[in-house]
C-alpha positions as CSV (number, residue, x, y, z in Angstrom):
1,M,0.0,0.0,0.0
2,S,1.0,3.6,-0.4
3,I,1.5,5.6,2.9
4,L,1.8,9.4,3.2
5,V,4.0,10.5,6.1
6,L,3.9,14.2,6.9
7,G,6.9,15.4,8.8
8,G,8.8,12.3,7.7
9,T,12.4,13.6,7.9
10,G,12.1,14.5,11.6
11,F,13.3,12.7,14.7
12,I,10.5,10.1,14.8
13,G,9.5,10.2,11.2
14,L,12.8,9.0,9.7
15,R,12.6,5.9,11.9
16,V,9.0,5.3,11.1
17,I,9.7,5.4,7.3
18,R,12.5,2.8,7.6
19,L,10.3,0.5,9.6
20,L,7.5,0.8,7.1
21,A,9.9,0.2,4.2
22,N,11.2,-2.9,6.0
23,R,7.6,-4.2,6.0
24,G,7.4,-3.7,2.3
25,E,5.3,-0.5,2.2
26,E,5.7,2.3,-0.3
27,I,6.1,5.7,1.3
28,V,5.7,9.3,0.2
29,C,7.5,11.5,2.7
30,V,6.5,15.2,2.8
31,D,8.5,17.7,4.9
32,I,9.3,21.4,4.7
33,N,12.9,20.3,5.2
34,P,13.2,17.3,2.9
35,G,17.0,17.2,3.1
36,A,17.1,16.5,6.9
37,A,17.1,12.8,6.3
38,R,18.3,10.5,3.5
39,F,16.6,7.4,2.2
40,D,18.7,6.8,-0.9
41,D,19.4,3.2,0.1
42,L,15.6,2.5,0.0
43,G,15.4,3.3,-3.7
44,K,11.9,3.8,-5.1
45,Q,10.2,2.6,-2.0
46,V,10.5,6.1,-0.5
47,K,9.7,9.3,-2.4
48,V,10.6,12.5,-0.6
49,L,8.9,15.8,-1.5
50,R,9.0,19.3,-0.1
51,G,5.7,20.5,1.3
52,D,4.3,22.8,3.9
53,V,1.4,21.3,5.9
54,T,0.3,24.8,7.0
55,Q,-0.7,25.3,3.3
56,F,-3.9,23.4,2.5
57,D,-3.1,23.4,-1.2
58,D,0.2,21.7,-0.5
59,V,-1.4,18.9,1.6
60,M,-4.4,18.5,-0.8
61,A,-2.2,18.3,-3.9
62,V,0.1,15.6,-2.5
63,T,-2.8,13.6,-1.1
64,A,-4.8,13.8,-4.3
65,T,-1.7,13.0,-6.4
66,T,-0.3,10.1,-4.4
67,K,-3.6,8.5,-3.5
68,P,-2.3,7.0,-0.2
69,S,-4.2,4.3,1.6
70,R,-3.4,5.9,4.9
71,I,-1.7,9.0,6.3
72,L,0.6,9.6,9.3
73,N,1.0,13.2,10.5
74,L,4.1,13.9,12.7
75,S,4.5,17.6,11.8
76,Y,4.5,19.8,14.9
77,F,6.3,22.5,16.8
78,L,7.8,21.3,20.1
79,G,8.1,23.9,22.8
80,D,6.5,27.3,23.1
81,H,6.3,29.7,20.2
82,P,4.5,32.9,19.2
83,P,0.8,32.1,19.1
84,H,0.0,32.8,15.5
85,F,3.1,31.0,14.3
86,A,2.4,27.9,16.4
87,T,-1.3,27.8,15.5
88,K,-0.5,27.6,11.8
89,L,1.3,24.3,12.2
90,N,-0.1,22.7,15.3
91,I,-3.8,23.5,14.7
92,I,-4.3,24.5,11.0
93,G,-1.6,22.1,9.8
94,M,-3.3,19.2,11.6
95,D,-6.7,20.2,10.3
96,N,-5.3,20.4,6.8
97,C,-4.2,16.8,7.1
98,F,-7.7,15.7,8.3
99,E,-9.6,17.7,5.7
100,A,-7.4,16.6,2.8
101,A,-7.8,13.0,3.9
102,R,-11.6,13.4,4.0
103,L,-11.8,15.0,0.6
104,C,-9.6,12.4,-1.0
105,G,-11.3,9.5,0.7
106,V,-8.5,8.5,2.9
107,N,-10.3,7.3,6.0
108,R,-7.3,5.9,7.9
109,V,-5.2,8.6,9.6
110,V,-2.8,8.5,12.5
111,Y,-1.4,11.5,14.3
112,A,0.9,12.3,17.2
113,S,-0.7,13.6,20.3
114,S,1.3,13.8,23.6
115,L,1.3,12.9,27.3
116,A,1.3,16.7,27.7
117,V,-2.5,16.7,27.4
118,S,-2.8,15.2,30.9
119,G,-0.9,18.0,32.6
120,Q,1.0,17.6,35.9
121,Q,1.0,14.3,37.7
122,K,-0.2,15.9,40.9
123,H,-3.7,16.1,39.5
124,F,-3.9,12.3,39.6
125,G,-1.9,11.4,42.7
126,D,0.3,8.3,42.7
127,R,-1.7,6.4,40.1
128,A,-1.2,5.8,36.4
129,V,-3.2,8.0,34.1
130,T,-5.5,6.5,31.5
131,E,-6.7,7.7,28.1
132,D,-10.1,8.5,29.6
133,D,-8.9,10.7,32.5
134,L,-9.6,14.4,32.6
135,Q,-7.0,16.5,30.9
136,Y,-5.2,19.3,32.7
137,G,-2.5,20.3,30.2
138,D,-2.5,24.1,30.4
139,Y,0.4,25.4,28.2
140,Q,0.5,26.1,24.5
141,Y,1.8,22.7,23.3
142,A,-0.6,20.8,25.6
143,Q,-3.6,22.9,24.6
144,H,-2.9,22.4,21.0
145,K,-2.7,18.6,21.4
146,R,-5.9,18.7,23.3
147,F,-7.6,20.4,20.5
148,N,-6.1,18.0,17.9
149,E,-7.7,15.1,19.9
150,F,-11.1,16.9,19.9
151,Q,-10.8,17.7,16.1
152,A,-10.0,14.1,15.3
153,E,-13.0,12.8,17.2
154,D,-15.2,15.4,15.5
155,Y,-14.1,14.1,12.1
156,N,-14.6,10.5,13.1
157,R,-18.1,11.2,14.4
158,K,-19.3,13.4,11.5
159,Y,-17.6,11.6,8.6
160,G,-17.1,8.0,9.7
161,M,-13.3,8.3,9.5
162,T,-10.8,6.3,11.5
163,I,-8.4,8.9,12.8
164,T,-6.3,7.6,15.7
165,G,-3.9,9.5,18.0
166,V,-0.9,8.2,19.9
167,R,0.3,10.0,23.0
168,P,4.1,9.6,23.2
169,A,5.7,10.0,26.6
170,N,9.1,11.7,26.8
171,V,10.7,10.4,23.6
172,T,14.5,9.9,24.0
173,G,17.3,9.2,21.6
174,P,20.8,10.4,20.8
175,D,19.7,12.9,18.2
176,K,16.8,14.6,20.1
177,V,17.4,18.3,20.4
178,R,13.9,19.9,20.7
179,G,11.1,19.8,23.2
180,S,11.7,18.0,26.5
181,V,15.4,17.2,26.5
182,D,16.7,17.0,30.1
183,H,16.1,13.3,30.1
184,V,18.2,13.1,26.9
185,N,21.0,15.5,27.8
186,I,21.6,13.8,31.1
187,I,22.8,10.8,29.0
188,T,24.3,12.4,25.9
189,Q,26.4,15.1,27.5
190,P,28.2,12.8,29.9
191,A,28.7,10.4,27.0
192,R,30.7,13.2,25.3
193,G,32.6,13.8,28.5
194,N,30.8,17.1,29.2
195,P,29.5,18.2,32.7
196,I,25.9,19.0,33.1
197,T,23.7,20.5,35.8
198,F,19.9,20.3,36.4
199,P,17.7,22.3,38.8
200,F,16.1,19.3,40.7
201,A,17.2,15.8,41.3
202,D,13.7,14.5,42.0
203,A,12.2,15.8,38.7
204,M,10.2,12.9,37.2
205,R,10.1,11.8,33.6
206,C,8.6,9.0,31.5
207,P,11.2,8.2,28.8
208,I,10.4,6.0,25.8
209,H,13.1,5.3,23.3
210,V,12.5,6.7,19.8
211,D,12.9,3.2,18.2
212,D,10.1,2.0,20.5
213,I,7.7,4.9,19.7
214,A,8.4,4.5,16.0
215,E,7.3,0.9,16.2
216,V,4.2,1.9,18.1
217,F,3.2,4.4,15.3
218,V,3.8,1.7,12.6
219,R,1.7,-0.9,14.4
220,V,-1.2,1.5,15.0
221,L,-1.0,2.9,11.4
222,L,-1.1,-0.5,9.8
223,K,-4.2,-1.7,11.6
224,D,-7.4,-1.0,9.7
225,K,-9.8,-0.6,12.6
226,P,-8.1,0.0,16.0
227,A,-10.4,-0.5,19.0
228,H,-9.8,3.0,20.3
229,S,-9.2,6.5,18.9
230,I,-6.4,7.4,21.3
231,Y,-3.5,5.4,22.9
232,N,-1.0,6.2,25.6
233,S,2.5,5.0,24.8
234,G,3.6,4.6,28.4
235,G,7.3,4.4,29.2
236,T,9.6,4.2,32.3
237,A,8.7,6.4,35.2
238,I,12.0,7.6,36.6
239,S,13.6,10.6,38.3
240,L,16.6,12.5,36.9
241,S,18.7,11.4,39.8
242,D,17.9,7.7,39.0
243,I,18.8,8.3,35.4
244,A,22.1,9.8,36.6
245,K,22.8,6.7,38.6
246,L,22.3,4.6,35.5
247,V,24.6,6.8,33.5
248,R,27.3,6.6,36.2
249,G,27.0,2.9,36.2
250,Y,28.3,3.0,32.7
251,L,30.4,6.2,33.0
252,P,31.7,6.3,36.6
253,D,33.3,9.7,36.0
254,A,30.2,11.3,34.6
255,K,29.9,14.9,36.0
256,I,26.1,15.2,36.7
257,T,25.1,17.7,39.4
258,F,21.8,19.0,40.7
259,E,21.2,22.4,42.2
260,K,18.6,21.0,44.6
261,E,17.7,17.5,45.7
262,T,13.9,18.1,46.0
263,G,11.4,20.5,44.5
264,G,10.9,19.1,41.1
265,K,8.6,16.2,41.6
266,E,5.6,18.4,42.6
267,S,5.8,20.3,39.3
268,S,6.6,17.3,37.1
269,G,4.3,16.5,34.2
270,N,2.5,13.2,33.9
271,Y,4.9,10.3,34.4
272,L,2.8,7.5,35.7
273,I,1.0,6.3,32.5
274,D,-1.4,3.4,31.9
275,N,-0.7,1.9,28.5
276,R,-2.6,-1.4,28.8
277,R,-4.8,-0.4,25.9
278,L,-1.8,-0.3,23.6
279,V,-0.1,-3.4,25.0
280,E,-3.1,-5.6,25.0
281,E,-4.2,-4.7,21.5
282,F,-0.9,-4.4,19.7
283,G,1.4,-6.6,21.8
284,V,4.1,-3.9,22.1
285,Q,7.1,-4.6,24.4
286,Y,9.8,-2.1,25.1
287,R,13.5,-2.9,25.7
288,A,14.6,-2.4,29.2
289,Y,15.4,1.3,29.9
290,P,19.0,0.6,31.2
291,E,19.7,-1.1,27.9
292,R,18.4,2.0,26.0
293,V,20.6,4.3,28.2
294,L,23.7,2.2,27.2
295,Q,22.6,2.3,23.6
296,I,22.3,6.1,23.6
297,I,25.7,6.4,25.3
298,N,27.4,4.3,22.7
299,E,25.7,5.9,19.7
300,V,26.9,9.3,20.9
301,R,30.4,8.0,21.6
302,A,30.6,6.3,18.2
303,A,29.7,9.6,16.6
304,E,32.3,11.4,18.6
305,G,35.0,8.8,17.9
306,L,35.2,7.8,21.6
307,P,35.6,4.2,22.9
308,L,32.4,2.3,23.3
309,I,31.2,1.2,26.8
310,K,30.7,-2.5,27.4
311,A,27.6,-3.7,29.2
């Protein structure tokens, strides 16, 4: 089948495209920065085009021309941006994807939501948050994701489409440089031999490796009729201080310091996440987080020409 991936040269997208290609799919990748990733080794299986998802004509043209059987939208701004600028991509861009799919008869669409919709963990106490819980995300990125979920449900209800969202937790990997990155930098900077400092040792995160979340997107995308319209990815609930301990287990001389031991947990975003819905329906299993930490360390060190660390 032909699959259209919007934002396909980004951090998650480039991995998704390779997984889809390994499954024998044909992919059209559209990105405003088409040169950010190379797929030359995949030959005609992957076609890369430049396109701007904030422009409806761009999205409509590529959807009508390529006639995909399904669409994956990963185009988004991470972090906080000027309101008009962010709305064009995060809100209008997502709606452009949904509307072009509707007009072209592509009923199967998957998009990236986020754990950010849930807001801070303190709203839920010490329990895992489900997809059906109330949402407390109150900053720009979270509010935009909340609206995306509403808009997807509206399209499903009114037009009989099957638009499905995945809520990734704190995606981690050696090349992540945007959005939530403290859980990344605490691994990558020591791997380079650089010191690093964080405000709070007890700040909590829920990392999931980029290879794992890419696999999640592929499995959800390739299913014709998922049982639900939204899925939590889950991940590993862990404090920055405990990540530091893991890193020091591999790099005893790692210079990781914290300004304060406590004060970060209370303001931490959602880190206890119930992903039974995803696990039971799609059978996903994630590699152990300590193994992923070592993988990231060695990928960084290989790129820097430094000796690799043995398990």
